[in-house]
C-alpha positions in Angstrom: 10.7 -11.1 23.7 10.7 -10.9 19.8 10.2 -7.5 18.4 7.1 -6.9 16.2 7.5 -4.0 13.7 4.4 -2.3 12.2 4.9 0.2 9.4 2.4 3.0 9.4 2.5 5.5 6.5 0.4 7.8 4.3 0.3 11.3 3.0 -2.8 12.1 5.2 -0.7 13.2 8.2 -3.5 13.8 10.7 -4.9 10.3 10.1 -1.4 8.8 10.3 -0.7 10.4 13.6 -4.1 9.3 15.0 -3.3 5.7 14.0 0.1 5.8 15.6 -1.3 7.3 18.8 -4.0 4.6 18.9 -1.4 1.9 18.7 0.7 3.5 21.4 -2.4 3.8 23.7 -3.5 0.2 23.1 -0.2 -1.7 23.2 1.7 -1.7 26.4 5.4 -1.5 25.8 5.1 0.0 22.4 7.3 2.8 20.9 7.2 4.8 17.7 10.2 5.7 15.5 9.9 8.6 13.1 12.4 10.1 10.7 11.5 13.7 9.8 12.7 14.4 6.3 11.6 18.0 6.4 15.2 19.0 7.4 16.8 17.1 4.6 17.6 20.4 2.7 19.8 21.3 5.6 21.7 18.1 5.2 20.3 16.0 8.1 17.4 13.8 9.0 15.9 14.0 12.5 15.0 10.8 14.3 12.7 10.6 17.3 11.7 7.7 19.4 8.7 8.1 21.7 6.2 6.1 23.7 2.7 7.1 24.8 4.1 9.4 27.5 6.4 11.4 25.3 9.9 11.5 23.7 12.4 8.8 24.7 15.3 9.9 22.5 16.1 12.0 19.5 19.1 12.4 17.2 20.3 13.5 13.8 21.7 11.4 11.0 23.5 12.9 8.0 22.2 12.5 4.4 23.6 9.6 2.5 24.6 10.5 -1.1 22.3 13.5 -0.8 19.3 11.1 -0.4 17.1 11.5 2.7 15.5 8.1 2.1 18.9 6.5 2.0 19.7 8.0 5.3 16.5 6.7 6.7 17.5 3.2 5.5 20.9 3.4 7.1 19.6 4.6 10.5 16.3 2.6 10.8 17.5 -1.0 11.0 20.2 -0.3 13.7 17.6 1.5 15.8 15.2 -1.4 15.5 17.9 -3.9 16.4 18.7 -1.8 19.5 15.1 -2.0 20.6 15.0 -5.8 19.8 18.2 -6.4 21.9 16.8 -4.4 24.8 13.9 -6.9 25.1 11.4 -4.5 26.7 9.6 -3.3 23.6 6.7 -5.4 22.4 5.8 -3.4 19.3 7.9 -0.9 17.3 5.8 1.4 15.2 7.7 2.9 12.2 5.8 6.0 11.4 6.9 7.0 7.9 7.3 10.6 6.8 4.6 11.9 4.5 5.9 10.9 1.1 8.0 7.8 2.0 6.5 4.7 0.4 6.0 1.7 2.6 7.1 -1.0 0.1 10.8 0.1 0.2 10.9 0.5 4.0 9.2 -2.9 4.7 11.7 -4.6 2.5 14.6 -2.8 4.1 13.4 -3.9 7.6 13.0 -7.5 6.6 16.3 -7.6 4.8 17.8 -6.4 8.2 16.6 -9.6 9.8 13.6 -8.1 11.6 10.0 -9.1 11.5 7.4 -6.8 9.9 4.0 -7.8 11.3 1.9 -5.3 9.3 2.0 -2.4 6.9 -0.8 0.1 7.5 -1.7 3.2 5.4 -3.7 5.8 7.3 -6.5 7.4 5.2 -9.0 10.2 5.5 -11.8 9.2 3.1 -12.6 12.9 2.4 -9.1 13.4 1.0 -8.9 10.4 -1.3 -10.2 12.0 -4.4 -8.4 15.4 -3.9 -5.1 13.5 -3.5 -5.7 11.2 -6.4 -6.4 14.2 -8.5 -3.3 16.2 -7.4 -0.8 16.0 -10.2 1.7 18.4 -8.6 5.2 17.3 -8.1 6.0 16.4 -4.5 8.7 19.1 -4.6 6.0 21.8 -5.3 4.1 20.6 -2.2 7.3 20.6 0.0 7.1 16.8 0.2 10.0 15.6 -1.9 12.3 13.1 -0.2 15.3 14.1 -2.3 16.4 16.8 -4.8 16.0 14.3 -7.6 12.5 13.2 -6.5 10.2 13.5 -9.5 7.1 11.7 -8.1 3.7 13.4 -7.9 1.3 13.6 -5.0 -1.2 11.5 -6.9 1.0 8.6 -7.9 2.7 8.5 -4.5 -0.6 8.4 -2.6 -1.9 5.7 -5.0 1.1 3.4 -4.2 0.9 4.0 -0.5 -2.8 3.1 -0.6 -2.6 0.0 -2.7 0.4 -1.6 -1.2 -0.9 -1.8 2.4 -3.2 -4.7 3.3 -4.6 -2.6 6.2 -6.1 0.8 5.9 -6.5 2.8 9.1 -9.6 4.9 8.2 -10.2 8.2 10.0 -13.7 9.2 11.0 -13.9 12.3 8.9 -17.1 14.4 9.2 -16.5 15.7 5.7 -16.5 12.2 4.1 -19.7 11.1 2.3 -20.8 7.8 0.8 -19.1 8.5 -2.5 -15.7 9.1 -0.7 -16.1 5.8 1.2 -17.1 3.9 -1.9 -14.2 5.3 -3.9 -11.8 4.0 -1.2 -13.5 0.6 -1.2 -13.3 0.2 -4.9 -9.7 1.4 -5.2 -8.5 -1.3 -2.7 -11.3 -3.8 -2.3 -9.1 -6.5 -0.6 -7.8 -4.2 2.1 -8.9 -4.6 5.7 -10.4 -1.3 6.8 -10.0 -0.4 10.5 -11.7 2.7 11.9 -9.5 4.8 14.1 -11.7 7.7 15.1 -10.4 11.2 14.7 -8.5 13.9 16.5 -5.9 13.6 19.2 -6.0 10.7 21.6 -4.7 12.5 24.6 -6.5 11.5 27.7 -7.4 8.1 26.4 -7.4 5.8 29.4 -4.6 3.1 29.3 -5.6 -0.5 28.7 -5.9 -2.7 31.8 -2.5 -4.0 32.8 -1.7 -7.6 32.2 -0.5 -7.9 35.8 -1.1 -5.6 38.8 1.6 -2.9 38.9 3.0 -3.9 42.3 2.5 -7.7 41.9 -0.3 -7.7 44.5 -3.7 -9.0 43.8 -6.3 -6.4 42.8 -9.1 -5.7 45.2 -12.1 -8.0 44.5 -15.3 -6.4 43.2 -18.3 -6.1 45.5 -20.2 -9.4 45.4 -23.3 -7.8 43.8 -21.2 -6.4 40.9 -19.5 -9.6 40.0 -20.7 -11.9 37.3 -20.7 -15.7 38.0 -17.3 -17.2 37.3 -17.6 -19.4 34.2 -16.8 -23.1 34.7 -13.6 -24.4 33.1 -13.9 -27.1 30.5 -13.4 -30.6 31.8 -9.7 -31.4 32.4 -8.7 -27.8 32.5 -7.7 -25.9 35.7 -10.1 -23.1 36.5 -8.7 -19.6 36.1 -7.7 -17.9 39.4 -10.3 -15.2 39.9 -7.6 -13.0 41.4 -5.5 -13.0 38.2 -7.0 -10.6 35.7 -7.6 -11.9 32.2 -5.6 -10.3 29.3 -7.5 -7.4 27.7 -9.2 -8.0 24.4 -7.1 -6.6 21.6 -8.5 -3.6 19.7 -9.0 -4.1 15.9 -6.0 -1.9 15.0 -3.8 -3.9 17.4 -4.9 -7.2 15.9 -4.2 -5.8 12.4 -0.8 -4.5 13.5 0.3 -7.9 14.8 -1.4 -10.1 12.1 1.7 -10.8 10.1 3.0 -9.6 6.7 4.7 -11.3 3.7 6.9 -8.8 1.8 7.3 -11.2 -1.2 3.5 -11.7 -1.5 3.0 -7.9 -1.2 5.5 -7.2 -3.9 3.9 -9.8 -6.2 0.5 -8.2 -5.6 1.9 -4.9 -7.1 3.8 -6.4 -10.1 1.8 -5.7 -13.3 2.0 -9.3 -14.4 0.2 -10.7 -11.4 -1.3 -7.7 -9.6 -4.6 -8.1 -7.7 -6.5 -5.6 -9.6 -10.0 -4.4 -8.6 -13.1 -6.1 -10.0 -16.1 -4.5 -11.7 -18.1 -2.4 -9.3 -20.7 0.4 -9.2 -22.2 2.2 -6.3 -22.8 5.6 -4.8 -21.8 7.3 -8.0 -18.4 5.5 -8.2 -17.6 2.9 -10.9 -14.8 0.5 -11.7 -14.5 -0.7 -15.3 -12.4 -3.8 -15.9 -11.4 -4.0 -19.6 -9.8 -7.3 -20.7 -9.0 -8.0 -24.4 -6.6 -10.5 -26.1 -6.0 -8.4 -29.3 -3.0 -6.0 -29.1 -3.2 -2.2 -29.3 -2.3 -0.3 -32.5 0.6 1.9 -31.2 -0.3 5.1 -33.0 -4.0 5.0 -32.2 -3.4 4.2 -28.6 -0.8 7.0 -28.3 -3.2 9.5 -29.8 -5.9 8.5 -27.2 -3.6 8.6 -24.1 -4.7 12.0 -22.9 -8.4 11.2 -23.0 -7.8 7.7 -21.4 -5.6 9.1 -18.7 -8.1 11.9 -17.7 -11.1 9.5 -18.0 -10.7 8.2 -14.4 -9.2 9.3 -11.1 -7.1 6.1 -11.1 -6.3 3.5 -13.8 -3.7 0.7 -13.8 -2.9 -2.6 -15.4 -0.9 -4.3 -18.1 -1.1 -4.1 -21.9 0.6 -5.1 -25.1 1.4 -3.2 -28.3 1.4 -4.9 -31.7 4.8 -3.6 -32.6 6.3 -4.9 -29.3 4.5 -8.2 -28.9 7.1 -9.6 -26.4 7.1 -6.7 -24.0 4.7 -6.6 -21.0 3.9 -3.0 -20.5 2.7 -1.4 -17.2 -0.1 1.2 -17.2 -0.1 3.5 -14.1 -2.2 6.7 -14.1 -3.3 9.1 -11.4 -3.7 12.8 -11.1 -4.0 13.2 -14.9 -0.6 11.8 -15.5 0.3 8.5 -17.0 3.4 6.4 -16.5 4.1 3.7 -19.1 7.1 1.4 -18.6 8.3 -2.1 -19.6 7.9 -4.8 -16.9 10.0 -7.3 -18.8 8.9 -10.0 -21.2 5.6 -11.9 -21.2 6.1 -15.4 -20.1 5.0 -16.6 -23.5 8.1 -14.9 -24.9 10.5 -16.8 -22.7 12.1 -20.1 -23.6 10.9 -23.0 -21.5 14.2 -23.2 -19.5 13.7 -19.6 -18.3 10.4 -20.4 -16.6 12.2 -21.9 -13.6 13.7 -18.5 -12.9 10.2 -16.9 -12.7 8.5 -16.7 -9.3 5.8 -19.3 -8.8 3.1 -16.7 -8.2 3.7 -15.2 -11.6 3.6 -18.6 -13.3 0.3 -19.4 -11.5 -1.2 -16.0 -12.6 -0.2 -16.7 -16.2 -1.6 -20.2 -16.1 -5.0 -18.9 -15.0 -5.1 -16.4 -17.9 -3.4 -18.5 -20.6 -4.5 -18.2 -24.2 -3.6 -21.0 -26.7 -2.3 -18.6 -29.3 -1.0 -15.6 -27.3 -0.1 -17.2 -23.9 -0.3 -14.6 -21.2 -0.3 -11.6 -23.5 -3.4 -9.5 -22.9 -4.7 -6.0 -22.2 -6.1 -5.9 -18.6 -6.8 -2.3 -17.6 -8.9 -1.1 -14.7 -10.4 2.4 -14.4 -11.9 3.7 -11.1 -13.6 7.0 -10.7 -16.7 8.9 -9.6 -18.9 9.7 -12.6 -17.1 7.3 -14.9 -18.3 7.2 -18.5 -18.0 3.4 -18.8 -19.5 3.1 -22.3 -17.5 6.0 -23.7 -14.3 4.7 -22.2 -14.9 1.2 -23.4 -15.6 2.4 -26.9 -12.4 4.5 -27.0 -10.3 1.6 -25.9 -11.9 -0.7 -28.5 -11.0 1.8 -31.3 -7.3 1.6 -30.2 -7.1 -2.2 -30.9 -5.9 -3.6 -34.2 -8.7 -3.9 -36.8 -9.7 -7.3 -38.2 -7.5 -6.7 -41.3 -4.5 -5.5 -39.2 -4.8 -8.4 -36.9 -5.0 -10.9 -39.8 -1.8 -9.5 -41.3 0.2 -11.2 -38.6 3.1 -10.4 -36.3 5.6 -9.7 -39.1 3.3 -6.9 -40.2 2.6 -5.7 -36.7 6.3 -5.2 -36.0 6.5 -2.7 -39.0 3.9 -0.4 -37.4 5.2 3.0 -36.4 6.9 2.8 -32.9 4.8 5.5 -31.3 5.7 4.6 -27.7 9.5 4.6 -28.1 9.8 8.1 -26.6 7.7 7.2 -23.5 9.6 3.9 -23.1 12.9 5.7 -23.6 14.0 3.2 -26.3 
């Protein structure tokens, strides 16, 4: 039996545990592995393995280079290989600790020769906006995965949400239409699977694939049985004493659907990210702002605070007139902005270097190619309740080069004040 591995993560711990328990209840022969990083300050990480009936094993693994996530990486793959070699586990659910991001763990598992069949982020819709608006450091919330962890609650949650192709959505009585709309606009391509809420203790087990003792089950009373359907021509009819396999629950189907780590990574890269489209509903809006003209570095820098605080979430790629060859990544949540270089634009590379670029990026550039600027562009997306679309668009327009500045040409652009050098650590 090949081992399927489903990664389930998310900062919404109650929703995450509900999703994991749902899978344990619905998939016979499934187990969950969890590494608790809360004890990392004491120098260890605690690993537990359990099935639907309770704990199967537990153990401690020491920190690796004072890094709890490194210890998780070192311990996780051997445990999964042990389960695969045992041959009795159908599905291994890797339940990530609160602030662990699924991208790194999915890639570690695949690099270890195992098969990730899904990455799922569990979400409580009522908590989406509060978490996106939380600019606190993870350390302040007791959620840092290492002493050097400088991530915030907001940016960590945003990456957990946007990486996963499946969202396990808790049935939260506090959630309203605005909350659900915000979730849908933040990740419109995700498959949302409802998981109910609360503990799943007492959930009846799914019908067994075979009778426990190998004997045929007792037939139903004649009055209660539906007529046996006829088999198609040329096919043997099903033995009425052999129970049919149970229909898979939606979360089980999602957990076993298959997952491509390379495609998932490409979908997050700023050069070819699948960004949300324009949307407006239930008080939530998404503005897609796409322009070919570069930003004036000083004017954009002066507007950063207003632009960052204009939306609960914004992301995308942009270019500065004084750095025309650098593809810059915009990533904002919780009132904080991260700007970093994502390498050169394809238009800045010699033709021979294109063969070294992944095909998905070449395809994305070709779809958006400009005869003068190539793939250089500003493509920013802002999503938020009560978004001032007109005001935001106007502010962005004022940050572009004017007609006169644009006409001066690239030699003049490169002499503009390098306002972003501090942010980019140049």
